[in-house]
C-alpha positions in Angstrom: -65.7 62.6 13.7 -63.7 63.9 10.7 -60.5 65.0 12.2 -58.8 65.5 9.0 -60.5 69.0 8.8 -58.3 70.3 11.2 -55.3 70.0 8.8 -56.9 69.8 5.3 -59.6 71.4 3.4 -62.9 69.7 2.1 -61.5 70.1 -1.4 -58.5 68.0 -0.3 -60.7 65.3 1.4 -63.8 65.1 -0.9 -62.1 63.3 -4.0 -60.5 60.9 -1.8 -63.6 59.9 0.2 -65.5 58.8 -3.2 -66.6 55.1 -2.9 -66.6 52.8 -5.9 -68.8 49.8 -6.5 -66.3 48.3 -9.0 -63.4 48.6 -6.7 -65.4 47.0 -3.7 -66.4 44.1 -5.9 -62.8 43.7 -7.1 -61.4 43.7 -3.5 -63.8 41.0 -2.5 -62.8 39.0 -5.5 -59.1 39.4 -4.7 -59.6 38.3 -1.2 -61.4 35.1 -2.1 -59.2 34.7 -5.1 -56.3 34.5 -2.9 -57.9 32.0 -0.7 -58.7 29.9 -3.7 -55.2 30.1 -4.9 -53.6 29.0 -1.7 -55.8 25.9 -1.6 -54.9 25.3 -5.2 -51.2 25.5 -4.6 -51.4 22.9 -2.0 -53.7 20.7 -4.4 -50.9 21.0 -7.1 -48.0 20.5 -4.9 -49.0 18.9 -1.6 -46.2 19.0 0.8 -45.6 20.6 4.5 -44.5 24.0 2.9 -47.4 24.5 0.6 -49.7 23.4 3.6 -48.1 26.1 5.8 -48.2 28.8 3.2 -51.8 28.0 2.5 -52.8 28.4 6.3 -50.9 31.7 6.5 -52.3 33.0 3.2 -55.9 32.0 4.2 -55.6 33.3 7.7 -54.3 36.8 6.1 -57.3 36.8 3.8 -59.5 36.1 6.8 -58.2 39.2 8.2 -58.8 40.7 4.9 -62.3 39.9 5.2 -62.4 41.4 8.6 -60.8 44.6 7.1 -63.5 44.6 4.3 -66.2 44.1 6.9 -64.7 47.2 8.7 -65.0 49.1 5.4 -68.6 48.2 5.1 -69.4 49.2 8.6 -68.1 52.7 7.5 -70.3 52.4 4.4 -67.1 52.7 2.3 -66.9 49.2 0.6 -69.7 49.8 -1.8 -71.4 53.1 -3.0 -74.7 51.2 -3.1 -75.8 51.1 0.5 -77.7 47.7 0.2 -75.0 46.0 -1.5 -72.6 47.4 1.1 -74.7 46.0 3.9 -75.1 42.5 2.2 -71.6 42.2 1.4 -70.5 43.4 4.7 -72.6 40.9 6.6 -72.8 37.9 4.5 -69.5 37.8 2.4 -67.1 39.4 5.1 -68.7 39.1 8.6 -70.3 35.8 8.9 -67.6 33.8 7.4 -65.1 34.9 10.1 -67.6 34.6 12.9 -68.5 38.3 13.1 -71.6 40.4 13.0 -71.2 43.7 11.2 -74.3 45.6 12.8 -73.0 44.8 16.2 -69.4 45.6 15.3 -70.3 48.8 13.8 -71.9 50.2 16.9 -68.9 49.1 19.0 -66.4 50.5 16.5 -67.9 53.7 16.2 -67.6 54.2 19.8 -64.0 53.5 19.3 -63.7 56.3 17.0 -65.5 58.7 19.1 -63.5 58.0 22.4 -60.2 56.9 21.0 -57.6 56.1 23.7 -59.8 57.5 26.4 -61.7 55.5 29.4 -64.7 55.3 27.2 -62.8 53.5 24.3 -64.1 50.0 24.2 -60.8 48.9 22.5 -58.6 50.4 25.3 -58.3 46.9 26.9 -56.4 45.9 23.7 -53.8 48.9 23.8 -53.6 49.3 27.7 -51.3 46.4 28.4 -48.6 48.0 26.2 -45.7 48.6 26.5 -44.9 45.1 28.1 -42.2 42.8 27.9 -40.7 40.4 25.4 -41.7 37.4 27.5 -45.4 38.6 27.6 -45.4 39.0 23.7 -44.0 35.6 23.1 -46.5 34.1 25.6 -49.3 35.9 23.6 -48.0 34.9 20.3 -47.7 31.3 21.3 -51.3 31.2 22.5 -52.4 32.6 19.1 -50.4 30.2 16.8 -51.4 27.1 18.9 -55.1 28.0 18.7 -55.6 28.7 22.5 -56.7 32.2 21.8 -59.3 31.1 19.0 -60.6 28.2 20.8 -61.2 30.2 24.0 -63.0 33.0 22.1 -65.0 30.4 20.0 -66.1 28.4 23.2 -67.1 31.6 25.0 -69.1 32.8 22.0 -70.9 29.4 21.8 -71.7 29.4 25.6 -73.1 32.9 25.4 -75.1 32.1 22.3 -76.6 29.0 24.0 -77.5 31.2 27.0 -79.1 33.8 25.0 -81.1 31.1 23.1 -82.6 30.0 26.6 -82.7 33.3 28.6 -81.5 36.6 27.3 -81.3 37.9 31.0 -78.9 35.1 32.0 -75.8 36.9 30.6 -76.5 40.4 32.1 -74.8 39.7 35.5 -71.1 39.7 34.1 -69.8 42.8 32.1 -67.8 40.8 29.7 -70.9 38.5 28.9 -73.2 41.3 28.5 -71.0 42.9 25.8 -70.8 39.5 24.0 -74.6 39.1 24.4 -75.1 42.4 22.6 -72.7 41.3 19.8 -74.6 38.0 19.2 -78.3 39.0 19.6 -80.7 38.0 17.2 -78.8 34.6 16.7 -76.4 36.2 14.4 -73.7 33.8 15.8 -75.9 30.9 15.0 -75.9 32.2 11.3 -72.1 32.6 11.4 -71.8 28.9 12.6 -74.1 27.8 9.8 -72.1 29.8 7.3 -68.9 28.3 8.5 -70.3 24.8 8.5 -71.2 25.5 4.8 -67.7 26.5 4.0 -66.2 23.4 5.7 -68.4 21.1 4.0 -68.0 22.6 0.7 -64.2 22.6 0.9 -64.5 18.9 2.0 -66.5 18.2 -1.2 -64.0 20.1 -3.4 -61.0 18.1 -2.0 -60.5 15.6 0.8 -62.8 15.4 3.7 -60.5 17.3 5.9 -59.9 20.4 3.7 -62.5 22.6 5.3 -60.9 22.0 8.8 -57.4 22.6 7.5 -58.0 25.4 5.2 -60.6 27.2 6.9 -61.1 26.4 10.7 -57.3 26.1 11.3 -56.3 29.5 9.9 -59.4 31.0 11.6 -58.1 29.7 15.0 -54.5 30.3 14.6 -52.8 32.6 12.0 -55.9 34.9 12.0 -55.6 35.3 15.8 -51.8 36.2 15.4 -52.3 38.9 12.7 -55.3 40.3 14.4 -53.2 40.8 17.5 -50.3 42.4 15.5 -52.9 44.7 13.9 -54.3 45.8 17.4 -50.8 46.3 18.7 -49.6 48.5 15.8 -52.7 50.5 15.7 -52.8 51.7 19.3 -50.3 49.8 21.5 -48.0 52.2 23.3 -49.4 55.3 21.6 -50.2 58.7 23.4 -53.3 58.6 25.7 -54.8 61.8 24.5 -57.1 63.5 22.1 -54.3 64.3 19.6 -55.3 62.4 16.3 -51.8 62.5 15.2 -50.3 60.7 18.2 -53.1 58.4 19.9 -52.9 56.2 16.8 -50.1 54.8 14.7 -49.5 54.1 11.0 -47.1 51.4 10.1 -45.3 51.2 6.7 -45.3 47.8 5.1 -43.6 46.1 2.4 -45.0 43.4 0.1 -44.4 40.5 2.4 -46.0 42.2 5.4 -49.1 43.3 3.2 -49.3 39.7 1.9 -49.0 37.9 5.2 -50.1 40.4 8.0 -51.5 43.7 6.7 -53.7 43.3 3.7 -55.8 46.2 2.2 -54.1 49.1 3.4 -55.1 48.2 7.0 -51.6 49.6 8.1 -52.6 53.2 7.4 -54.7 53.5 10.6 -53.8 57.0 11.6 -55.1 58.2 8.1 -58.3 56.1 8.7 -58.9 58.0 12.1 -58.7 61.3 10.2 -61.4 60.3 7.8 -63.1 57.0 8.8 -65.4 56.9 5.8 -62.7 57.0 3.2 -62.2 54.0 1.4 -59.0 52.0 2.3 -57.3 52.2 -1.1 -57.2 56.1 -0.8 -55.5 56.1 2.6 -51.9 55.9 1.2 -53.0 59.2 -1.0 -54.1 60.8 2.4 -50.9 60.0 4.1 -48.8 61.4 1.1 -51.0 64.5 1.2 -50.6 64.9 4.9 -46.8 64.7 4.5 -46.9 67.2 1.6 -48.8 69.7 3.9 -46.1 69.4 6.4 -47.6 67.2 9.1 -45.3 64.3 8.5 -43.0 64.8 11.7 -46.1 65.3 13.8 -47.6 62.0 12.9 -46.9 58.8 14.8 -45.6 56.6 11.8 -43.6 53.4 12.4 -41.3 52.3 9.5 -42.1 48.7 10.1 -43.8 46.1 12.2 -40.5 45.2 13.6 -40.0 48.8 14.8 -43.6 48.7 16.4 -42.7 45.5 18.2 -39.6 47.2 19.6 -41.9 50.2 20.8 -44.5 48.0 22.6 -41.9 46.0 24.5 -39.7 43.5 22.5 -36.5 45.0 23.5 -37.5 44.6 27.2 -36.4 41.2 28.3 -37.8 41.5 31.9 -40.0 38.5 32.5 
């Protein structure tokens, strides 16, 4: 649903919704270029600091691939539909263990039923606000790989069950949802793609490069920034059908965009207003909404630190 028509005219929206094949290609090149540069940084100056920076940068660009897959799921990454589908699935989704087709169905349901009982993402926002202790436990699980390993093992188990008996996973609701996401052995394809990336990095550098510079960020830093993204977008927002209050935009400076919020993902309220608008035009939509006098009515956080305060960081109760 295009909620922006409640506030803006079609003439306001139409030019911002134009997609570009060139810009889509440049975004993909930028994402993989940052990954390559992060690895090159360590190769040139191998030390603990450059290793940590590489893991953080690669994990943030793995989130970048998720964001670009999200763009493709909305047919907004490329103007050409075939290129959009190919890039979304093979260049963005499979490298991060995701299937764009299954994600699209799931995600469009989220847009239709945002912050209602039918919202499949409600489980991500419902726990908030929480406590500082709870947030710390979540962040520790993410950074130590516990979250990533648990998810990966769960996906492998369901995939193996599907390979043997598609009815075996229908008994449990959570497994049924996962089964839908990985039908057609798409998870097997993702495993193969990731194995290829790991082997390729091992051939380019030392044997352990693929594990350190792809699998490690995937299981650690990516999990942290995914959680921060989910918290910022809908955590502790209004449970209503008000499109200016049931979602949050978070303003982000250069360092936050580099390590946590790449490719304009922080403009989530604007994305919900016009979900097929390319992400690079969301800041323009934000500016237009403010100019039209809606700035004070929009849920906008001045920083991710402010978001953490809103969702419970200031609450020290265990």
